[in-house]
PyMOL Python script that loads the backbone (N, CA, C, O; Angstrom):
from pymol import cmd

cmd.read_pdbstr("""\
ATOM      1  N   UNK A   1     107.508  54.121-124.514  1.00  0.00           N
ATOM      2  CA  UNK A   1     108.099  53.246-123.839  1.00  0.00           C
ATOM      3  C   UNK A   1     107.546  52.303-124.323  1.00  0.00           C
ATOM      4  O   UNK A   1     106.324  52.402-124.211  1.00  0.00           O
ATOM      5  N   UNK A   2     107.956  51.194-124.943  1.00  0.00           N
ATOM      6  CA  UNK A   2     107.414  50.208-124.993  1.00  0.00           C
ATOM      7  C   UNK A   2     107.407  48.664-124.233  1.00  0.00           C
ATOM      8  O   UNK A   2     108.355  47.878-124.244  1.00  0.00           O
ATOM      9  N   UNK A   3     106.443  48.509-123.754  1.00  0.00           N
ATOM     10  CA  UNK A   3     106.484  47.174-122.730  1.00  0.00           C
ATOM     11  C   UNK A   3     106.232  46.253-123.158  1.00  0.00           C
ATOM     12  O   UNK A   3     105.302  46.196-123.963  1.00  0.00           O
ATOM     13  N   UNK A   4     107.287  44.620-122.639  1.00  0.00           N
ATOM     14  CA  UNK A   4     107.296  43.486-123.520  1.00  0.00           C
ATOM     15  C   UNK A   4     106.058  42.689-122.052  1.00  0.00           C
ATOM     16  O   UNK A   4     106.254  42.440-120.862  1.00  0.00           O
ATOM     17  N   UNK A   5     104.736  42.514-123.054  1.00  0.00           N
ATOM     18  CA  UNK A   5     104.288  41.914-121.819  1.00  0.00           C
ATOM     19  C   UNK A   5     104.610  40.252-121.725  1.00  0.00           C
ATOM     20  O   UNK A   5     104.979  39.500-122.627  1.00  0.00           O
ATOM     21  N   UNK A   6     104.296  39.918-120.109  1.00  0.00           N
ATOM     22  CA  UNK A   6     105.190  38.910-119.530  1.00  0.00           C
ATOM     23  C   UNK A   6     104.318  37.877-119.240  1.00  0.00           C
ATOM     24  O   UNK A   6     103.429  37.864-118.389  1.00  0.00           O
ATOM     25  N   UNK A   7     104.768  36.695-120.305  1.00  0.00           N
ATOM     26  CA  UNK A   7     104.113  35.637-120.957  1.00  0.00           C
ATOM     27  C   UNK A   7     102.694  35.275-120.049  1.00  0.00           C
ATOM     28  O   UNK A   7     101.703  34.918-120.687  1.00  0.00           O
ATOM     29  N   UNK A   8     102.615  35.374-118.551  1.00  0.00           N
ATOM     30  CA  UNK A   8     101.859  35.115-117.711  1.00  0.00           C
ATOM     31  C   UNK A   8     100.358  35.848-117.884  1.00  0.00           C
ATOM     32  O   UNK A   8      99.314  35.750-117.240  1.00  0.00           O
ATOM     33  N   UNK A   9     100.681  36.486-118.847  1.00  0.00           N
ATOM     34  CA  UNK A   9      99.491  37.873-118.970  1.00  0.00           C
ATOM     35  C   UNK A   9      98.698  37.764-120.476  1.00  0.00           C
ATOM     36  O   UNK A   9      99.142  38.005-121.598  1.00  0.00           O
ATOM     37  N   UNK A  10      97.532  37.367-120.108  1.00  0.00           N
ATOM     38  CA  UNK A  10      97.011  37.472-121.472  1.00  0.00           C
ATOM     39  C   UNK A  10      97.066  38.837-122.292  1.00  0.00           C
ATOM     40  O   UNK A  10      97.260  39.863-121.640  1.00  0.00           O
ATOM     41  N   UNK A  11      96.958  38.899-123.239  1.00  0.00           N
ATOM     42  CA  UNK A  11      96.352  39.816-124.349  1.00  0.00           C
ATOM     43  C   UNK A  11      95.445  40.848-123.876  1.00  0.00           C
ATOM     44  O   UNK A  11      95.523  42.070-123.999  1.00  0.00           O
ATOM     45  N   UNK A  12      94.573  40.125-123.314  1.00  0.00           N
ATOM     46  CA  UNK A  12      93.143  40.863-123.110  1.00  0.00           C
ATOM     47  C   UNK A  12      93.201  41.635-121.497  1.00  0.00           C
ATOM     48  O   UNK A  12      92.387  42.465-121.091  1.00  0.00           O
ATOM     49  N   UNK A  13      94.324  41.133-120.784  1.00  0.00           N
ATOM     50  CA  UNK A  13      94.533  41.047-119.220  1.00  0.00           C
ATOM     51  C   UNK A  13      94.955  42.381-118.835  1.00  0.00           C
ATOM     52  O   UNK A  13      94.785  43.004-117.787  1.00  0.00           O
ATOM     53  N   UNK A  14      95.919  42.867-120.611  1.00  0.00           N
ATOM     54  CA  UNK A  14      96.723  43.655-120.581  1.00  0.00           C
ATOM     55  C   UNK A  14      96.619  44.568-120.822  1.00  0.00           C
ATOM     56  O   UNK A  14      97.317  45.494-120.411  1.00  0.00           O
ATOM     57  N   UNK A  15      95.020  44.693-122.149  1.00  0.00           N
ATOM     58  CA  UNK A  15      93.891  45.493-122.824  1.00  0.00           C
ATOM     59  C   UNK A  15      93.119  46.073-121.751  1.00  0.00           C
ATOM     60  O   UNK A  15      92.749  47.246-121.811  1.00  0.00           O
ATOM     61  N   UNK A  16      92.673  44.799-120.096  1.00  0.00           N
ATOM     62  CA  UNK A  16      92.220  45.481-119.464  1.00  0.00           C
ATOM     63  C   UNK A  16      92.952  46.312-118.874  1.00  0.00           C
ATOM     64  O   UNK A  16      92.467  47.443-118.906  1.00  0.00           O
ATOM     65  N   UNK A  17      94.145  46.218-118.221  1.00  0.00           N
ATOM     66  CA  UNK A  17      94.814  47.196-117.539  1.00  0.00           C
ATOM     67  C   UNK A  17      94.843  48.496-118.018  1.00  0.00           C
ATOM     68  O   UNK A  17      94.694  49.459-117.265  1.00  0.00           O
ATOM     69  N   UNK A  18      95.074  48.629-119.539  1.00  0.00           N
ATOM     70  CA  UNK A  18      95.633  49.557-120.163  1.00  0.00           C
ATOM     71  C   UNK A  18      94.283  50.584-120.313  1.00  0.00           C
ATOM     72  O   UNK A  18      94.452  51.803-120.289  1.00  0.00           O
ATOM     73  N   UNK A  19      93.382  50.187-120.418  1.00  0.00           N
ATOM     74  CA  UNK A  19      91.746  50.477-120.033  1.00  0.00           C
ATOM     75  C   UNK A  19      92.409  51.353-118.919  1.00  0.00           C
ATOM     76  O   UNK A  19      92.943  52.461-118.985  1.00  0.00           O
ATOM     77  N   UNK A  20      92.211  50.533-117.920  1.00  0.00           N
ATOM     78  CA  UNK A  20      91.937  50.879-116.202  1.00  0.00           C
ATOM     79  C   UNK A  20      93.129  52.095-115.876  1.00  0.00           C
ATOM     80  O   UNK A  20      92.800  52.779-114.907  1.00  0.00           O
ATOM     81  N   UNK A  21      94.285  52.445-116.423  1.00  0.00           N
ATOM     82  CA  UNK A  21      94.924  53.081-116.746  1.00  0.00           C
ATOM     83  C   UNK A  21      94.782  54.332-116.755  1.00  0.00           C
ATOM     84  O   UNK A  21      94.858  55.192-115.877  1.00  0.00           O
ATOM     85  N   UNK A  22      94.387  54.362-118.736  1.00  0.00           N
ATOM     86  CA  UNK A  22      93.535  54.986-118.956  1.00  0.00           C
ATOM     87  C   UNK A  22      92.605  56.330-118.586  1.00  0.00           C
ATOM     88  O   UNK A  22      92.505  57.507-118.931  1.00  0.00           O
ATOM     89  N   UNK A  23      91.914  55.259-117.541  1.00  0.00           N
ATOM     90  CA  UNK A  23      91.168  56.249-116.869  1.00  0.00           C
ATOM     91  C   UNK A  23      91.129  56.859-115.638  1.00  0.00           C
ATOM     92  O   UNK A  23      90.208  57.498-115.130  1.00  0.00           O
ATOM     93  N   UNK A  24      92.677  56.489-115.032  1.00  0.00           N
ATOM     94  CA  UNK A  24      93.375  57.615-114.317  1.00  0.00           C
ATOM     95  C   UNK A  24      92.883  59.062-114.568  1.00  0.00           C
ATOM     96  O   UNK A  24      92.430  59.603-115.576  1.00  0.00           O
ATOM     97  N   UNK A  25      93.121  59.504-113.321  1.00  0.00           N
ATOM     98  CA  UNK A  25      94.030  60.705-113.783  1.00  0.00           C
ATOM     99  C   UNK A  25      95.155  61.495-112.962  1.00  0.00           C
ATOM    100  O   UNK A  25      95.441  61.195-111.802  1.00  0.00           O
ATOM    101  N   UNK A  26      95.822  62.625-113.737  1.00  0.00           N
ATOM    102  CA  UNK A  26      96.752  62.709-113.485  1.00  0.00           C
ATOM    103  C   UNK A  26      97.463  62.727-112.188  1.00  0.00           C
ATOM    104  O   UNK A  26      98.612  63.167-112.246  1.00  0.00           O
ATOM    105  N   UNK A  27      97.009  62.326-110.965  1.00  0.00           N
ATOM    106  CA  UNK A  27      97.850  62.742-109.879  1.00  0.00           C
ATOM    107  C   UNK A  27      97.767  61.010-109.591  1.00  0.00           C
ATOM    108  O   UNK A  27      98.817  60.544-110.034  1.00  0.00           O
ATOM    109  N   UNK A  28      96.983  60.007-109.066  1.00  0.00           N
ATOM    110  CA  UNK A  28      96.709  58.987-109.333  1.00  0.00           C
ATOM    111  C   UNK A  28      97.820  58.092-110.136  1.00  0.00           C
ATOM    112  O   UNK A  28      98.466  57.191-109.602  1.00  0.00           O
ATOM    113  N   UNK A  29      97.968  58.590-111.866  1.00  0.00           N
ATOM    114  CA  UNK A  29      99.470  58.041-112.778  1.00  0.00           C
ATOM    115  C   UNK A  29     100.614  58.406-111.996  1.00  0.00           C
ATOM    116  O   UNK A  29     101.543  57.604-111.895  1.00  0.00           O
ATOM    117  N   UNK A  30     100.658  59.556-111.415  1.00  0.00           N
ATOM    118  CA  UNK A  30     101.577  60.315-110.619  1.00  0.00           C
ATOM    119  C   UNK A  30     102.186  58.808-109.472  1.00  0.00           C
ATOM    120  O   UNK A  30     103.227  58.168-109.620  1.00  0.00           O
ATOM    121  N   UNK A  31     101.283  58.647-108.564  1.00  0.00           N
ATOM    122  CA  UNK A  31     101.382  58.466-107.348  1.00  0.00           C
ATOM    123  C   UNK A  31     101.684  56.490-107.823  1.00  0.00           C
ATOM    124  O   UNK A  31     102.418  55.938-107.004  1.00  0.00           O
ATOM    125  N   UNK A  32     101.240  55.671-108.853  1.00  0.00           N
ATOM    126  CA  UNK A  32     101.115  54.813-109.279  1.00  0.00           C
ATOM    127  C   UNK A  32     102.574  54.332-109.543  1.00  0.00           C
ATOM    128  O   UNK A  32     103.172  53.359-109.084  1.00  0.00           O
ATOM    129  N   UNK A  33     103.111  55.635-110.722  1.00  0.00           N
ATOM    130  CA  UNK A  33     104.474  55.678-111.127  1.00  0.00           C
ATOM    131  C   UNK A  33     105.766  55.543-110.344  1.00  0.00           C
ATOM    132  O   UNK A  33     106.925  55.233-110.623  1.00  0.00           O
ATOM    133  N   UNK A  34     104.919  55.998-108.950  1.00  0.00           N
ATOM    134  CA  UNK A  34     106.245  55.622-108.047  1.00  0.00           C
ATOM    135  C   UNK A  34     105.938  54.265-107.031  1.00  0.00           C
ATOM    136  O   UNK A  34     106.946  53.928-106.409  1.00  0.00           O
ATOM    137  N   UNK A  35     104.565  53.326-106.724  1.00  0.00           N
ATOM    138  CA  UNK A  35     104.575  52.336-106.241  1.00  0.00           C
ATOM    139  C   UNK A  35     105.100  51.342-106.689  1.00  0.00           C
ATOM    140  O   UNK A  35     105.813  50.457-106.214  1.00  0.00           O
ATOM    141  N   UNK A  36     104.602  51.603-107.852  1.00  0.00           N
ATOM    142  CA  UNK A  36     104.726  50.003-108.762  1.00  0.00           C
ATOM    143  C   UNK A  36     105.826  49.648-108.827  1.00  0.00           C
ATOM    144  O   UNK A  36     105.798  48.436-108.614  1.00  0.00           O
ATOM    145  N   UNK A  37     107.045  50.039-109.035  1.00  0.00           N
ATOM    146  CA  UNK A  37     108.390  49.835-109.052  1.00  0.00           C
ATOM    147  C   UNK A  37     109.011  49.789-108.244  1.00  0.00           C
ATOM    148  O   UNK A  37     110.184  49.424-108.330  1.00  0.00           O
ATOM    149  N   UNK A  38     108.347  50.207-106.984  1.00  0.00           N
ATOM    150  CA  UNK A  38     108.606  50.006-105.326  1.00  0.00           C
ATOM    151  C   UNK A  38     107.375  48.208-105.240  1.00  0.00           C
ATOM    152  O   UNK A  38     107.522  47.260-104.469  1.00  0.00           O
ATOM    153  N   UNK A  39     107.048  48.264-105.576  1.00  0.00           N
ATOM    154  CA  UNK A  39     106.246  46.833-105.500  1.00  0.00           C
ATOM    155  C   UNK A  39     107.081  45.736-106.205  1.00  0.00           C
ATOM    156  O   UNK A  39     107.182  44.568-105.829  1.00  0.00           O
ATOM    157  N   UNK A  40     107.676  46.311-107.311  1.00  0.00           N
ATOM    158  CA  UNK A  40     108.826  45.496-108.228  1.00  0.00           C
ATOM    159  C   UNK A  40     109.743  44.892-106.786  1.00  0.00           C
ATOM    160  O   UNK A  40     109.793  43.798-106.224  1.00  0.00           O
ATOM    161  N   UNK A  41     110.293  46.001-106.594  1.00  0.00           N
ATOM    162  CA  UNK A  41     111.561  45.898-105.923  1.00  0.00           C
ATOM    163  C   UNK A  41     111.456  45.391-104.400  1.00  0.00           C
ATOM    164  O   UNK A  41     112.433  45.129-103.698  1.00  0.00           O
ATOM    165  N   UNK A  42     110.186  45.302-104.026  1.00  0.00           N
ATOM    166  CA  UNK A  42     109.813  44.794-102.465  1.00  0.00           C
ATOM    167  C   UNK A  42     109.629  42.657-102.686  1.00  0.00           C
ATOM    168  O   UNK A  42     110.029  41.838-101.858  1.00  0.00           O
ATOM    169  N   UNK A  43     108.940  42.340-104.002  1.00  0.00           N
ATOM    170  CA  UNK A  43     108.892  41.361-104.626  1.00  0.00           C
ATOM    171  C   UNK A  43     110.373  40.886-105.203  1.00  0.00           C
ATOM    172  O   UNK A  43     110.548  39.670-105.265  1.00  0.00           O
ATOM    173  N   UNK A  44     111.270  41.610-105.559  1.00  0.00           N
ATOM    174  CA  UNK A  44     112.282  40.654-106.195  1.00  0.00           C
ATOM    175  C   UNK A  44     113.561  40.591-104.833  1.00  0.00           C
ATOM    176  O   UNK A  44     114.679  40.082-104.907  1.00  0.00           O
ATOM    177  N   UNK A  45     112.901  41.321-103.596  1.00  0.00           N
ATOM    178  CA  UNK A  45     113.526  41.036-102.241  1.00  0.00           C
ATOM    179  C   UNK A  45     113.087  39.679-101.821  1.00  0.00           C
ATOM    180  O   UNK A  45     113.912  38.893-101.355  1.00  0.00           O
ATOM    181  N   UNK A  46     112.065  39.419-101.934  1.00  0.00           N
ATOM    182  CA  UNK A  46     110.994  38.756-101.306  1.00  0.00           C
ATOM    183  C   UNK A  46     110.570  38.861 -99.952  1.00  0.00           C
ATOM    184  O   UNK A  46     110.474  38.055 -99.026  1.00  0.00           O
ATOM    185  N   UNK A  47     110.272  40.448-100.132  1.00  0.00           N
ATOM    186  CA  UNK A  47     109.439  41.148 -98.979  1.00  0.00           C
ATOM    187  C   UNK A  47     108.003  40.901 -99.143  1.00  0.00           C
ATOM    188  O   UNK A  47     107.578  41.662-100.012  1.00  0.00           O
ATOM    189  N   UNK A  48     107.008  40.091 -98.626  1.00  0.00           N
ATOM    190  CA  UNK A  48     106.140  39.996 -98.696  1.00  0.00           C
ATOM    191  C   UNK A  48     104.983  40.411 -98.243  1.00  0.00           C
ATOM    192  O   UNK A  48     103.839  40.398 -98.699  1.00  0.00           O
ATOM    193  N   UNK A  49     105.465  40.784 -97.268  1.00  0.00           N
ATOM    194  CA  UNK A  49     104.554  41.561 -96.315  1.00  0.00           C
ATOM    195  C   UNK A  49     104.381  43.352 -96.663  1.00  0.00           C
ATOM    196  O   UNK A  49     103.499  44.113 -96.265  1.00  0.00           O
ATOM    197  N   UNK A  50     105.696  43.674 -97.634  1.00  0.00           N
ATOM    198  CA  UNK A  50     106.114  45.020 -97.823  1.00  0.00           C
ATOM    199  C   UNK A  50     105.353  45.025 -99.020  1.00  0.00           C
ATOM    200  O   UNK A  50     104.885  46.105 -99.382  1.00  0.00           O
ATOM    201  N   UNK A  51     105.108  43.807 -99.829  1.00  0.00           N
ATOM    202  CA  UNK A  51     104.680  43.921-101.290  1.00  0.00           C
ATOM    203  C   UNK A  51     103.164  44.107-101.020  1.00  0.00           C
ATOM    204  O   UNK A  51     102.584  45.110-101.436  1.00  0.00           O
ATOM    205  N   UNK A  52     102.311  42.811-100.085  1.00  0.00           N
ATOM    206  CA  UNK A  52     101.161  42.645 -99.691  1.00  0.00           C
ATOM    207  C   UNK A  52     100.712  44.653 -99.036  1.00  0.00           C
ATOM    208  O   UNK A  52      99.690  45.186 -99.467  1.00  0.00           O
ATOM    209  N   UNK A  53     101.100  44.969 -98.625  1.00  0.00           N
ATOM    210  CA  UNK A  53     101.132  46.722 -97.925  1.00  0.00           C
ATOM    211  C   UNK A  53     101.212  47.966 -99.617  1.00  0.00           C
ATOM    212  O   UNK A  53     100.537  48.961 -99.881  1.00  0.00           O
ATOM    213  N   UNK A  54     102.234  47.340-100.331  1.00  0.00           N
ATOM    214  CA  UNK A  54     102.131  47.975-101.500  1.00  0.00           C
ATOM    215  C   UNK A  54     100.901  48.220-102.205  1.00  0.00           C
ATOM    216  O   UNK A  54     100.373  49.270-102.570  1.00  0.00           O
ATOM    217  N   UNK A  55     100.486  46.735-102.337  1.00  0.00           N
ATOM    218  CA  UNK A  55      99.234  46.493-103.264  1.00  0.00           C
ATOM    219  C   UNK A  55      98.108  46.745-102.697  1.00  0.00           C
ATOM    220  O   UNK A  55      97.275  47.377-103.347  1.00  0.00           O
ATOM    221  N   UNK A  56      97.886  46.434-101.719  1.00  0.00           N
ATOM    222  CA  UNK A  56      96.944  47.205-100.999  1.00  0.00           C
ATOM    223  C   UNK A  56      96.705  49.147-101.284  1.00  0.00           C
ATOM    224  O   UNK A  56      95.660  49.699-101.630  1.00  0.00           O
ATOM    225  N   UNK A  57      98.412  49.976-100.913  1.00  0.00           N
ATOM    226  CA  UNK A  57      97.828  51.399-101.386  1.00  0.00           C
ATOM    227  C   UNK A  57      97.442  51.389-102.616  1.00  0.00           C
ATOM    228  O   UNK A  57      96.247  51.673-102.711  1.00  0.00           O
ATOM    229  N   UNK A  58      98.225  51.071-104.111  1.00  0.00           N
ATOM    230  CA  UNK A  58      97.461  50.759-105.043  1.00  0.00           C
ATOM    231  C   UNK A  58      95.882  50.665-105.109  1.00  0.00           C
ATOM    232  O   UNK A  58      95.129  51.468-105.661  1.00  0.00           O
ATOM    233  N   UNK A  59      95.617  49.763-104.575  1.00  0.00           N
ATOM    234  CA  UNK A  59      94.201  49.181-104.777  1.00  0.00           C
ATOM    235  C   UNK A  59      92.885  50.274-104.112  1.00  0.00           C
ATOM    236  O   UNK A  59      91.670  50.347-104.298  1.00  0.00           O
ATOM    237  N   UNK A  60      94.194  51.263-103.000  1.00  0.00           N
ATOM    238  CA  UNK A  60      93.273  52.319-102.278  1.00  0.00           C
ATOM    239  C   UNK A  60      93.263  53.297-103.251  1.00  0.00           C
ATOM    240  O   UNK A  60      92.190  53.866-103.451  1.00  0.00           O
ATOM    241  N   UNK A  61      94.552  53.718-104.114  1.00  0.00           N
ATOM    242  CA  UNK A  61      94.716  54.798-105.256  1.00  0.00           C
ATOM    243  C   UNK A  61      93.514  54.534-105.953  1.00  0.00           C
ATOM    244  O   UNK A  61      92.443  55.110-105.758  1.00  0.00           O
ATOM    245  N   UNK A  62      93.820  53.312-107.072  1.00  0.00           N
ATOM    246  CA  UNK A  62      92.521  53.055-108.118  1.00  0.00           C
ATOM    247  C   UNK A  62      91.710  52.633-107.332  1.00  0.00           C
ATOM    248  O   UNK A  62      91.727  51.441-107.640  1.00  0.00           O
ATOM    249  N   UNK A  63      90.510  52.783-105.980  1.00  0.00           N
ATOM    250  CA  UNK A  63      89.287  52.691-105.742  1.00  0.00           C
ATOM    251  C   UNK A  63      88.907  54.235-105.520  1.00  0.00           C
ATOM    252  O   UNK A  63      87.759  54.680-105.552  1.00  0.00           O
ATOM    253  N   UNK A  64      89.865  54.834-105.331  1.00  0.00           N
ATOM    254  CA  UNK A  64      89.813  56.348-104.305  1.00  0.00           C
ATOM    255  C   UNK A  64      88.250  57.302-105.192  1.00  0.00           C
ATOM    256  O   UNK A  64      87.522  57.953-104.443  1.00  0.00           O
ATOM    257  N   UNK A  65      87.969  57.272-106.482  1.00  0.00           N
ATOM    258  CA  UNK A  65      87.050  57.360-107.361  1.00  0.00           C
ATOM    259  C   UNK A  65      86.007  56.859-107.514  1.00  0.00           C
ATOM    260  O   UNK A  65      84.903  57.351-107.748  1.00  0.00           O
ATOM    261  N   UNK A  66      86.555  55.171-107.294  1.00  0.00           N
ATOM    262  CA  UNK A  66      85.372  54.383-107.877  1.00  0.00           C
ATOM    263  C   UNK A  66      83.652  54.103-107.058  1.00  0.00           C
ATOM    264  O   UNK A  66      83.604  54.858-106.087  1.00  0.00           O
ATOM    265  N   UNK A  67      83.019  53.709-107.117  1.00  0.00           N
ATOM    266  CA  UNK A  67      81.602  53.504-106.025  1.00  0.00           C
ATOM    267  C   UNK A  67      81.747  52.452-105.509  1.00  0.00           C
ATOM    268  O   UNK A  67      81.362  52.234-104.360  1.00  0.00           O
ATOM    269  N   UNK A  68      82.482  51.358-106.436  1.00  0.00           N
ATOM    270  CA  UNK A  68      82.068  50.016-105.831  1.00  0.00           C
ATOM    271  C   UNK A  68      83.819  49.512-106.152  1.00  0.00           C
ATOM    272  O   UNK A  68      84.281  49.692-107.279  1.00  0.00           O
ATOM    273  N   UNK A  69      84.585  48.950-105.154  1.00  0.00           N
ATOM    274  CA  UNK A  69      86.282  48.016-105.561  1.00  0.00           C
ATOM    275  C   UNK A  69      86.004  47.115-104.163  1.00  0.00           C
ATOM    276  O   UNK A  69      85.785  47.340-102.973  1.00  0.00           O
ATOM    277  N   UNK A  70      86.160  45.887-105.113  1.00  0.00           N
ATOM    278  CA  UNK A  70      86.430  44.044-104.126  1.00  0.00           C
ATOM    279  C   UNK A  70      87.772  44.207-103.946  1.00  0.00           C
ATOM    280  O   UNK A  70      88.428  43.335-103.376  1.00  0.00           O
TER     281      UNK A  70
END
""", "prot")
cmd.dss("prot")
cmd.show_as("cartoon", "prot")
cmd.util.cbc("prot")
cmd.orient("prot")
């Protein structure tokens, strides 16, 4: 599947995102594959609180094995 970059995202940001995804384990990838579409749907509906909760879930998953996470 080929992703079309969003105009607001620079090539550097996209490359950094891809490196981060490549570093994830298979379980984290599966969970994110479910949460990211949910985040998009919440944003499209204008559900800011729900979107913020989804972002927090994603942050927790990404930071699960990291020593520091901001």
